[in-house]
C-alpha positions, 0 to 999 in steps of 0.5 A: 785180750786180757789184763797184764798177768792174765796169761796171754804171752805165756799161753803163746809161748807154749804154742811156739815151744818156748814153754811146755804145758803141764796139761792139755793138748794142742791140735794143729791141722787135725793132729796133736802138736807135740812140743818138740821145741821152737825150731820144729814148731816153726818148721811146721808152720807157727811163728810168733812176733814177740812183745819184746823185740828180739834182735842181734844189733850187730847183724844186718836187717837181712841177717836178722830176718833169716837168722838160723835159716841161711842155708835153707834160703841160699841153697848153698851146699858148699858151707859158705853163706851167700850174702848177696842172695840173703840181701836180695831175698830180704830186699824183695820181702821188705819191698812187698811189705812197703817198707823203706828199710835197707836190708844191708843196714845193721839193726842197731841203726834202726828206730824201735818202730823199724825194728818191730817191722823187721820182726814182722818181716821175719815172721812172714818170711817163714811162710807160716800157717799161723802167725802170733802177734804179741803187741805188734803195734806198741812201738810203731807209728800210725803209718806203719800200723796201716801197713801192718793191717794191710799185711794182715788182710793179705795174709788172711786172703792167703789162708794164714791164721792170725792170733793177735794180742793187743791192749788197743781196743780200736785195733781189736775191733778193726781187724778181729773176727773173734775175740777170746778173753783170759783173766788171771790165767783162766779162759773167760770166753770167746765171742764174735767181734760183732757181738761185743762193744768196748764196755762189754769187752772191758767187763769180760777182761776185768770182771767189772765195768769201767764207766769213766776211763779218765778220772776227773781232776781236782788238782789245784795249779800251783807255782811254776816248777819246771820251765825250759827256754830255747832248748835245742839239740842239733838234728833233733829239736830246736827253740822249745819253750814251755813251763809246767806248774805244780799239780798240772799235767802237760801233755806232749803230742806229735807224730813219731820222730817229732822230738818228744822223747828227745826233749825228755832225754835232754831234760833228764840228762840222758843226752845233752842240749846244744842250746837253751836253759832249764829252770827248776823253781826259777833256778837255772840248773845244769843237768849233765847226767840222770843223777843231776836230774834226780838231785834236782827233783826230776823223775823220768819213766822211759818209753823203753822200760826194758833198756832204761827202766829196770834191771831185769835180773834184780828183784822187785824190791831192788828195782823199786828202791834203786833211785832212793837208796840213800833213804834206806841206808843204815851206816854203810849198809842197806836197811832191808826192813825199810826197803821191804816196807816201802816196796810192799807199799808200792806193790799195794798202791800200784797193784803190782802182780808178783809172787813177792818183793823178791821176784825178779822183774824179768819174770813179771808181765810187761804191765807190771814191769811198767808199774815197778818203773813208776814206783821206783821214780815215785820213791825218789820224791820228785817235784816233776815227773816225765812220763814217756808213753806211761801206758804202752803195753798196759791193759785197760784195767791197769791203764785206769789205775795208772791214770788215777795214780797220775791224777793223785800225784798231780793232786799232791802238787807234783808237776807232770809231763806226759808224752803219749801217742794215743790222742784220747789219752792226751785229751783225757789226761792233760790240762794243757797240750804242747804239740810238736812237728819235726822237732818244732813246737807248733802249738800249746793248747788248753784242755778246752781248745784241744780236739783230735783234729786240731792236734793232728793239724799242728802235728803234721805242719 
């Protein structure tokens, strides 16, 4: 456990040979483990499921699972690959895991959750003695989390050691025997899970206690900013009707596949609706592209920050000002001084941990990358912001900062739409909650009406 930037993922990359340590030693099965590269360490029995999904989209599920080990799996001496054998072994593995995924399907046709489960299958297929799991549940549903925890239990019974990195407290206390905490690249301590509760663990992680996870809201609700009427997209969702006012936080809840993200993508112009209307300040607008949405005062923070949130090889400064370049223009040139000022302001306001405004975003931790994406949207001065899983992969300290930021935006009169899979987050942050089930709008609840049980009742209709 540890905040973003604490060094968890970097530490794990050293263990599997992606990075070399500057000092110290690693003892594995009684012997010093020399860092000779990823393949050698995998053969010795250490595998890792990475936070960012690593797949080859054009290859099948089976080919991805056994990538680089085809000869070993098929036992072929001719030099030709035995695809039937690879598919059969992958099918058997997926079946053992209880996954309804065809081994012959190309990865590009899977959902993010299914891709994550294939990554888990790949690690298990190595017959590893140690499996490192870095945020394995960040993109999977509750049903798949249950499957994963069953798999972890089975692996433990077989003598496999699990190193599990997560920001989700409930998961950590459910499956952990011991908990180790890192902070700012330093080892803080290791304790038995039974010795800790949420508050004491948070105090170890952030060096302070967070008494109230969700800030009190004082934002006054103003006029209607955004409304949608009879919005629909074939095979995704239909007959969606809602509005959000200035200073209001509208939460959208529902199970995976309910249509939450699909609605957000249509409003922001990433996809086109088949029916319905979108209004900004009571004006019927046509959104054909994200640039249309931005011009009409709509900002969007995607759940998939890696693909849609930022450009990895550009700097923090270049990413933060991406949606607001017109504000930093001097003739036909970019005004670097202006860019520097606003970027430093965003870094300070959002507490982004970086080596400076010119550090490449790809080198930041996942949580700090998310803050860059939020900062980029804020600089475009939107009237309404859609936040899709805004705290996914973000540690508890950074979550609290993002929650405060969201409330501050609401107090400034910005209308907020927040999509989240975490019910405590939805309940703690929202003024009203719209619940979706299988592409249908099943309820709109006030803060006073909403409970976890009632939301789940409408989410499974």
